[in-house]
Steps between C-alpha positions, in 0.01 A plus 500: 500500500403366160131460473262393241145544588562389855754230398853543622770385244868497445698480159840329477711468180547705189243733377528357151468141594197288435249546790442216732248504797570270798173425695534329827293250689268518801723751708467735205847682562738623242790405731424134439702524183818639647699177424418510137536876424871490414471239239155616348587872499817442293284405207154671566351829632355321802195628669420374853202616707293436821173352431206740585415447866851390610836680563525853388208495258149620588378276779131548436322209309132438401294261690582228259843452319541297173786388308379737228566784732856389536529496131353842464768646724749398233322681232496799731879475519540452127285798430671721742831420380393528119599144421279341241622144560719322756609146607385377844643261745241432755557273810176326612251775555703719256488215251133447499462874471720474193264240355210737577666772321577281187122426496407855546759700322694249290652791295681628818694172571818432304600184688373351821677273751258334762698378787347247722149594380168329405195518273287402798586461866633159589335315798828496684552886441151540646574280803813700560329836489220377731765419751680834460167676536420324823836598635443868405148511643542304816885527573572848359738668267829382666392136475393546153828661400722262698334203314539649160851368416368137537294561192748701304840335545654142508558384858890474472502864377290614786729324747802678348347829488310484832689799656431723206125399492468563878671854445259595227179394677448833690533683173257277329249545781543875491428497120207264518200637300244399739286193570203615280731575205676172522174318513376683187819424308482126597139486407572653137775236454276213615218623276704537194391246238620536132431145383362492156602858421872463448513298178732659242706707750791246506693729259707761687420322844743294710393300800765462765453257772707387800456117564533543880246791523327450842224746419400459136566145375705491182209296345292823511757660267489209267120518489542870415737425216241257357218765538699747299536256221837342560708781656854412567601414846823608680575276808703558804554174690579712821416836639146480650217744434730787515756341262619847375624576848651170603675445164515819310780392264293208353181712495671779334651284233176324407299828476768683318548211242127519438454881482798552284453217260 
């Protein structure tokens, strides 16, 4: 098992291709990016990893977790692999971790794509996570995981993929990182606030939003682009929060056009 200081990782693509880190959202799993690996690894040396505290990575976490901690784990990966600089595609939690990395180690980031991210947690985002935590604390892990697709995917997509989602539920429950870990990760995302600190970072940053994102309103991404100083915005009209999963062809085309431009 490939391990960098307690962080599980995999590499896909040619060894001499430009490095690209894919950092997932709240769930933290490298497997989140499976729909995108074929297209991205055709052009990049793609590094996927399980966030610390989740999946096959070290499950131990400090009492308090911050987004800066998530960014530091990408530095651990880069140092372990001897990579001076890499591009990053970050989804939600991974996106704000990428922003944190640009603030702390700007020389380590070639280009950054923030997918359905934010500069400061939106009120709707906080309301959704309050509801999800209530489910977790009072109804348990199964109820929390069963409700998860409601926040990630468009309703028609959920209906069409109900059988697959139901079949996957026991595996998701088995891999669940624990109530305390999930609460710490949610608290870190809710506390992240980079307003007033991102000006001038529009260069080499793309903000990608999904108009029908149920969890993070697209206006949060628009505000992020403004905070960055006018970063370009790529817009998916359909796809929900996990738009790279529901419409990988459109997602891959948008990010590859940017990263290869």
